[in-house]
N, C-alpha and C positions, 0 to 999 in steps of 0.2 A: 472274406469280409462278413461279418455279422450285420444286418442291419434291424434297425429298431422298428418291428412292424406296426406296433400300436401307434407310434409317433407319425409313420407312414401314412396309414390308414387316417387317422386323423386328419393328418395335413391334406391329403387327398379330397376329404368330404368338404374341408373348407375351401379348396381350389374347386371342388363343383359347385359350391355355394355360391362362391364369388363370380363366377362365370354366368351362374344364372341370374343372379342379382345385377349385374352390368348390363344384362341382355334386356332385362325387366327395365332396368333405369333407361336403357338406349331405345326401347320400343313402346314400352308400356305406361311408362309413368308419366305423370303432369309435369309441367316446367317447373312447379316450385318445389318439387320434391327429387329432381333427376338429378342435381349437384349431390346432395346429401346422400342418396345411393351411389351414384357413380364414385365417390370418394370412399364409401365403405368397401365397395366391390374392390377397386384397386389396392387398397390397403390391406383386404383379407388377402387377396391372391398372392401379393407380395409376401405375406407373412406365412402363406401356406408354402411357396417355395422355399422361404428360409427353414421351415420346418421339415421340409425334405431333406434340404442340403444337411442340416444338421443330422438326421436320422441316418444318412449315409456318410458324412465325414467319417474317415479313417481312425481306426482308434478310438473314438467317440471318448473324448474324456467327458467327466461328468457335467462341466459346466457347458459343454456342447448341448447334451441332452437336456438339462434344465432350460436351457436357451430355446431349444427348439420347441419345448412344450410352451414355453412364456409369449413366444412369437406366435404361435397358433392360437392358443387360448386368447392371447390379446387381440388378436387379427379379427376373432370371432366375437369377442366383446365389445370391440369397437366398432364392427359391422352391424352387429345386431343391435346396439343402441341407436346407431343413425337411422336403420330400417325402423325401430320403435318411433323414433322422432318423426321420420318422414311420412310414415305409412299408417301409424296407428295415431299420432300427433299426440303421444304421451309425453309431457315436459318432462317429468321424472327420468327419461332415460338421459336426459341432457347431462347429468353430473356423473353418469355411468361411462361416457365415452371416453374422459381422459383416464381413466381406470384402465381401459384397453391399451391406449396410448403409451401409457407408463410401462406396461408390460412388454409394448414392444421396443420400447427404449432399452428397458432393461435386457432383454434379449440381443439386441445389436451389442450391447456394453461387455455383456458375457462374451459374446463370441470374439470379441476385442482380447479380454482378458486372456482366454483361452488360447488365441492364434498366439499371443506374446508368450505366454508359458510353454508352449508346443516349441517354438521357433529358439528359445533360451535354452533348451534341455538338448538341442541338436548339436 
């Protein structure tokens, strides 16, 4: 089995960032931003794991690889925009958050399509 090493590395960095962000949210963030940072960390970690799953998917169809990248990039954009809102109080990050959300949703939908295509060929 071949592994998409670049996607694994990117997903792993996202996972590490998510854990650090979650730890900061739990132990160092003020109450007004704790919720934003916790949400960002949860979504980023979940989509880092999806990226890893896509990188290790057997026979990785192209849609799965694309889904993995969209999941990890979307998770990073979503989380980073919430960090910008919470930590830096930069309101311009507000409209960026849904971009990350849309990328994550598209990633999941591509997984659905790839799974159904794989199943139908068996």
